C-alpha positions as CSV (number, residue, x, y, z in Angstrom):
1,E,-1.6,-30.6,-14.3
2,C,-2.9,-27.3,-15.2
3,P,-6.5,-28.2,-15.3
4,E,-6.3,-29.7,-11.7
5,R,-4.4,-26.6,-10.6
6,N,-7.3,-24.2,-12.0
7,T,-9.7,-26.6,-10.5
8,T,-7.8,-26.1,-7.0
9,E,-7.7,-22.4,-7.5
10,L,-11.5,-22.2,-8.4
11,G,-12.2,-24.1,-5.2
12,S,-10.3,-21.9,-3.1
13,F,-11.5,-18.8,-4.7
14,S,-15.2,-20.1,-4.0
15,V,-14.5,-20.9,-0.4
16,L,-13.1,-17.4,0.0
17,R,-16.1,-15.9,-1.6
18,S,-18.3,-18.1,0.8
19,L,-16.2,-16.7,3.8
20,R,-16.8,-13.1,2.8
21,L,-20.5,-13.7,2.2
22,I,-20.8,-15.1,5.6
23,R,-19.0,-12.1,7.0
24,V,-21.4,-9.6,5.2
25,I,-24.3,-11.6,6.5
26,R,-22.8,-11.3,10.0
27,V,-22.6,-7.4,9.3
28,F,-26.3,-7.3,8.7
29,R,-27.1,-9.3,11.6
30,L,-25.2,-7.0,13.8
31,L,-27.3,-4.2,12.3
32,R,-30.4,-5.9,13.4
33,V,-29.3,-6.3,16.7
34,L,-28.3,-2.6,16.9
35,G,-31.7,-1.4,16.7
36,G,-31.0,2.4,16.5
37,L,-28.5,1.9,13.8
38,W,-30.9,-0.4,11.8
39,K,-33.6,2.3,12.1
40,L,-31.2,5.0,10.7
41,V,-30.1,2.6,7.8
42,R,-33.7,1.9,7.2
43,G,-34.5,5.5,7.1
44,I,-31.8,6.3,4.5
45,L,-33.0,3.4,2.4
46,N,-36.7,4.6,2.5
47,A,-35.6,7.9,1.5
48,A,-33.5,6.7,-1.4
49,Y,-35.9,7.6,-4.1
50,T,-36.0,11.4,-3.0
51,L,-32.2,11.4,-2.4
52,I,-31.4,10.0,-5.7
53,W,-33.5,13.1,-7.5
54,T,-31.8,15.4,-5.2
55,W,-28.4,14.2,-6.4
56,V,-29.6,14.5,-9.8
57,L,-30.7,18.1,-9.1
58,L,-27.4,18.9,-7.4
59,A,-25.6,17.5,-10.5
60,V,-27.8,19.9,-12.9
61,V,-27.0,22.8,-10.7
62,I,-23.3,22.0,-10.6
63,Y,-23.4,21.5,-14.3
64,I,-24.9,24.8,-15.1
65,F,-22.7,26.7,-12.9
66,S,-19.7,24.9,-14.4
67,I,-20.6,26.0,-17.7
68,V,-20.7,29.7,-16.5
69,S,-17.6,29.6,-14.9
70,T,-15.6,27.9,-17.8
71,R,-16.7,30.4,-20.1
72,L,-16.4,33.7,-18.1
73,I,-13.5,32.4,-15.9
74,G,-11.6,29.6,-17.8
75,H,-11.8,30.8,-21.4
76,A,-10.8,34.4,-20.5
77,Y,-7.4,33.2,-18.8
78,R,-6.2,30.6,-20.7
79,G,-2.6,31.2,-20.1
80,D,-3.0,31.1,-16.2
81,A,-1.9,27.9,-14.8
82,Y,-4.0,28.0,-11.8
83,I,-7.2,29.0,-13.7
84,E,-6.5,26.3,-16.2
85,E,-6.1,23.7,-13.5
86,Y,-9.4,24.5,-11.9
87,F,-11.6,26.1,-14.6
88,G,-10.0,25.0,-18.0
89,T,-12.6,22.7,-18.9
90,V,-16.3,22.2,-17.7
91,F,-15.0,18.8,-16.3
92,R,-12.5,20.5,-14.2
93,S,-14.8,23.3,-13.1
94,M,-17.4,20.7,-12.0
95,L,-14.6,19.1,-9.7
96,T,-13.9,22.6,-8.5
97,L,-17.6,23.4,-7.7
98,F,-18.0,19.9,-6.1
99,Q,-15.2,20.7,-3.8
100,A,-16.6,24.1,-2.9
101,T,-20.0,22.4,-2.1
102,T,-18.2,20.3,0.7
103,T,-16.8,23.7,1.8
104,E,-13.3,22.1,1.4
105,G,-10.8,24.9,0.4
106,W,-13.3,26.9,-1.5
107,A,-12.2,30.2,0.2
108,D,-8.7,29.6,-1.1
109,I,-9.9,29.1,-4.8
110,A,-12.4,32.0,-4.6
111,R,-9.6,34.5,-3.5
112,E,-7.5,33.4,-6.3
113,V,-10.2,33.9,-8.9
114,M,-11.3,37.1,-7.3
115,K,-7.7,38.8,-8.2
116,L,-8.6,38.4,-11.6
117,Q,-12.4,38.5,-11.4
118,P,-13.6,40.7,-8.6
119,W,-17.4,39.9,-9.4
120,S,-16.7,36.0,-8.8
121,A,-17.2,36.7,-5.0
122,G,-20.8,36.9,-5.7
123,F,-20.9,33.9,-8.1
124,F,-19.2,31.7,-5.3
125,I,-21.7,33.2,-2.6
126,L,-24.7,32.4,-5.0
127,Y,-23.5,29.0,-5.8
128,L,-22.8,28.1,-2.0
129,H,-26.4,29.5,-1.1
130,V,-28.2,27.2,-3.9
131,T,-26.1,24.0,-3.3
132,T,-24.9,23.8,0.6
133,F,-27.2,26.1,2.2
134,A,-30.5,24.8,0.0
135,I,-30.1,21.6,-1.6
136,L,-27.8,19.7,0.8
137,N,-30.2,21.0,3.7
138,V,-33.2,19.6,2.0
139,M,-31.4,16.3,1.7
140,I,-30.6,16.2,5.2
141,A,-34.3,17.2,6.1
142,V,-35.3,14.3,3.9
143,I,-33.2,11.8,5.7
144,V,-34.3,13.0,9.2
145,E,-37.9,12.8,8.2
146,S,-37.6,9.3,6.8
147,T,-35.7,8.2,9.8
148,M,-38.5,9.8,12.1
149,D,-41.1,8.1,10.1
150,E,-39.2,4.8,10.5
151,A,-39.2,5.3,14.1
152,D,-42.7,6.0,14.3
153,Q,-43.7,3.0,12.3
154,S,-41.6,0.9,14.5
155,K,-43.3,2.4,17.8
156,L,-46.7,1.8,16.3
157,K,-45.6,-1.9,15.2
158,S,-44.3,-2.3,18.7
159,A,-47.5,-1.0,20.2
160,E,-49.6,-3.3,17.9
161,K,-47.7,-6.2,18.8
162,R,-47.9,-5.5,22.6
163,L,-51.7,-5.0,22.2
164,E,-51.8,-8.2,20.0
165,D,-49.9,-10.1,22.9
166,L,-52.0,-8.6,25.6
167,R,-55.1,-9.9,23.6
168,K,-53.8,-13.2,23.3
169,A,-52.8,-13.5,26.8
170,Y,-56.3,-12.2,27.7
171,E,-58.1,-14.9,25.9
172,K,-55.8,-17.7,27.3
173,I,-56.2,-16.4,30.9
174,Y,-60.1,-16.3,30.4
175,K,-60.0,-19.9,28.9
176,V,-58.1,-21.0,32.1
177,F,-60.6,-19.4,34.2
178,L,-63.6,-21.0,32.2
179,D,-62.0,-24.4,32.1
180,G,-61.1,-24.3,35.9
181,D,-64.7,-23.4,36.8
182,S,-66.0,-26.9,36.9
183,D,-69.3,-26.1,38.5
184,Q,-70.0,-23.3,36.1
185,D,-71.0,-21.0,38.7
186,G,-69.0,-17.9,37.5
187,V,-66.4,-17.9,40.4
188,L,-63.2,-19.9,40.7
189,T,-62.7,-21.3,44.2
190,K,-59.4,-22.0,45.6
191,E,-59.9,-25.8,45.4
192,E,-61.0,-25.4,41.7
193,F,-57.8,-23.4,40.9
194,L,-55.4,-25.6,42.7
195,Q,-56.8,-28.7,40.9
196,H,-56.8,-27.0,37.6
197,I,-53.4,-25.7,37.6
198,E,-52.0,-29.4,38.3
199,Q,-52.8,-30.2,34.7
200,P,-49.7,-30.2,32.5
201,K,-51.3,-27.8,30.0
202,V,-52.3,-25.1,32.3
203,S,-49.1,-25.5,34.5
204,R,-47.0,-25.3,31.1
205,Y,-49.0,-22.0,30.1
206,F,-48.2,-20.4,33.6
207,E,-44.4,-21.2,33.1
208,E,-44.6,-19.5,29.6
209,I,-45.9,-16.3,31.1
210,G,-43.3,-16.2,34.0
211,I,-45.6,-17.8,36.9
212,D,-44.4,-20.6,38.8
213,P,-47.2,-23.3,39.4
214,N,-45.7,-24.2,42.7
215,E,-46.8,-20.7,43.9
216,A,-50.2,-21.3,42.9
217,E,-51.5,-21.1,46.3
218,Y,-49.7,-17.9,46.9
219,L,-50.7,-16.6,43.8
220,F,-54.5,-17.0,44.7
221,T,-54.1,-15.5,48.0
222,I,-52.7,-12.3,46.3
223,L,-55.5,-12.2,43.7
224,D,-58.1,-12.8,46.5
225,Y,-57.5,-9.5,48.3
226,D,-61.1,-9.3,49.7
227,G,-60.6,-12.8,51.4
228,S,-63.7,-14.2,50.1
229,G,-62.2,-17.4,49.1
230,C,-63.3,-17.1,45.4
231,L,-62.5,-15.1,42.3
232,D,-64.7,-14.1,39.5
233,A,-63.5,-13.4,36.1
234,S,-62.6,-9.8,36.3
235,E,-60.5,-10.5,39.4
236,F,-58.8,-13.4,38.0
237,V,-58.1,-12.0,34.4
238,G,-57.2,-8.5,35.5
239,G,-55.1,-9.8,38.3
240,L,-53.1,-12.2,36.2
241,L,-52.6,-9.6,33.4
242,K,-50.8,-7.3,36.2
243,V,-48.9,-10.2,37.6
244,I,-47.6,-11.3,34.1
245,G,-44.0,-10.2,33.9
246,T,-40.9,-10.1,36.0
247,A,-40.6,-10.8,39.8
248,K,-40.8,-7.0,40.4
249,A,-44.1,-6.9,38.6
250,K,-45.6,-9.6,40.6
251,D,-44.2,-8.1,43.9
252,I,-45.8,-4.9,43.2
253,M,-49.1,-6.6,42.5
254,A,-48.6,-8.5,45.8
255,V,-48.2,-5.1,47.9
256,H,-51.0,-3.5,45.9
257,C,-53.4,-6.5,46.9
258,E,-52.0,-6.3,50.4
259,L,-52.7,-2.8,50.5
260,R,-56.2,-3.0,49.2
261,R,-56.9,-6.1,51.7
262,S,-55.7,-3.9,54.7
263,E,-57.7,-0.7,53.5
264,K,-60.7,-3.2,53.6
265,E,-59.7,-4.7,57.0
266,G,-59.2,-1.1,58.2
267,R,-62.6,0.1,57.1
268,R,-64.2,-2.9,58.8
269,Q,-62.4,-2.3,62.2
270,I,-63.4,1.5,62.0
271,S,-67.1,0.5,61.3
272,V,-66.9,-1.9,64.4
273,L,-65.3,0.9,66.5
274,E,-67.9,3.3,65.5
275,Q,-70.7,0.8,66.6
276,S,-69.1,0.1,69.7
277,I,-69.0,3.9,70.5
278,D,-72.6,4.4,69.5
279,R,-73.8,1.8,71.9
280,R,-71.5,3.2,74.7
281,I,-72.9,6.6,74.0
282,E,-76.5,5.2,74.2
283,L,-75.5,3.4,77.6
284,V,-74.5,6.8,79.0
285,E,-77.3,8.6,77.8
286,L,-79.8,5.9,79.1
287,G,-77.8,6.1,82.6
288,V,-78.0,9.8,82.8
289,D,-81.9,9.6,81.9
290,T,-82.4,6.9,84.7
291,L,-80.3,9.1,87.2
292,R,-82.5,12.1,86.4
293,D,-85.6,10.3,86.8
294,E,-84.4,8.8,90.2
295,V,-83.3,12.3,91.4
296,Q,-86.8,13.8,90.5
297,A,-88.6,11.1,92.2
298,L,-86.4,11.6,95.4
299,A,-87.0,15.2,95.5
300,L,-90.7,15.0,95.0
301,A,-90.7,12.3,97.8
302,M,-89.0,14.9,100.1
303,G,-91.1,17.8,99.1
304,V,-88.2,19.6,97.6
305,S,-88.6,21.5,94.3
306,L,-85.1,21.3,92.3
307,G,-86.0,23.9,89.5
308,T,-83.4,22.4,87.4
309,H,-85.2,23.4,84.1
310,S,-85.6,27.0,84.7
311,Q,-81.7,27.6,85.7
312,P,-80.1,26.1,82.6
313,Q,-82.6,28.1,80.4
314,S,-81.7,31.2,82.0
315,F,-78.2,30.4,82.0
316,V,-78.6,29.7,78.1
317,K,-80.1,32.9,77.5
């Protein structure tokens, strides 16, 4: 019965350990989800080597000051219970000075020692400057620098990933353009585009980048802002790269193309209006010249001198 009981206990213990391991794994997965916290943890891990040597330096400093305080304070007042508790041995002095490093109750300890050794005020002030204000601040600076480096590396990796995704998207879109250009004339007509997007492979790719293949005709209209009925490589690739994303991005692209189309139409109408005005002005000038010639001819026939040229000239003068 005992072996069976031990086997059962070992099985239960293994199950408990497995459950605890699963919990630890879940914690690390949660850290991965929390990007900011994970960056901080990775920053501390990257600075672990420097932090270890910082702790070694801090321990050496505490040990040196502990020897001095034990010799000058602890051994000088062996009969004092308070001094014996805090500075009786090197180990007790190290605990006391470590407490002072954390600034927890160090002022009370310093005041009690100053009653017996007034010079100990300078000793504690020097110790705090070396440990709390120097070594610990350097430690914090190392952690902050490591965390900032980790954040910069994360941003760089994200930028590289976005650039790589953009390059892959550019290559795929350009390949779609080349495959859709059946007559190889360098432009993609609306008919070629609609026929090409019906292929399952192309349709699946458009769904992957967030474009509904059922809106292909509307998409072509958006990209063809000049109304030429065809798209070259730059219009097709550049337009799709801008359209890729959420519906908001596509709406912005549609508005942008509509504005460019309206701008071109407005310029065309202004040009037509300018030409019409120029023709009307020419007709008016021609009518004025004809009327002037007829008036002069009528005046000559009647033997009347109009003198129309001298008066305006004298008026201008």
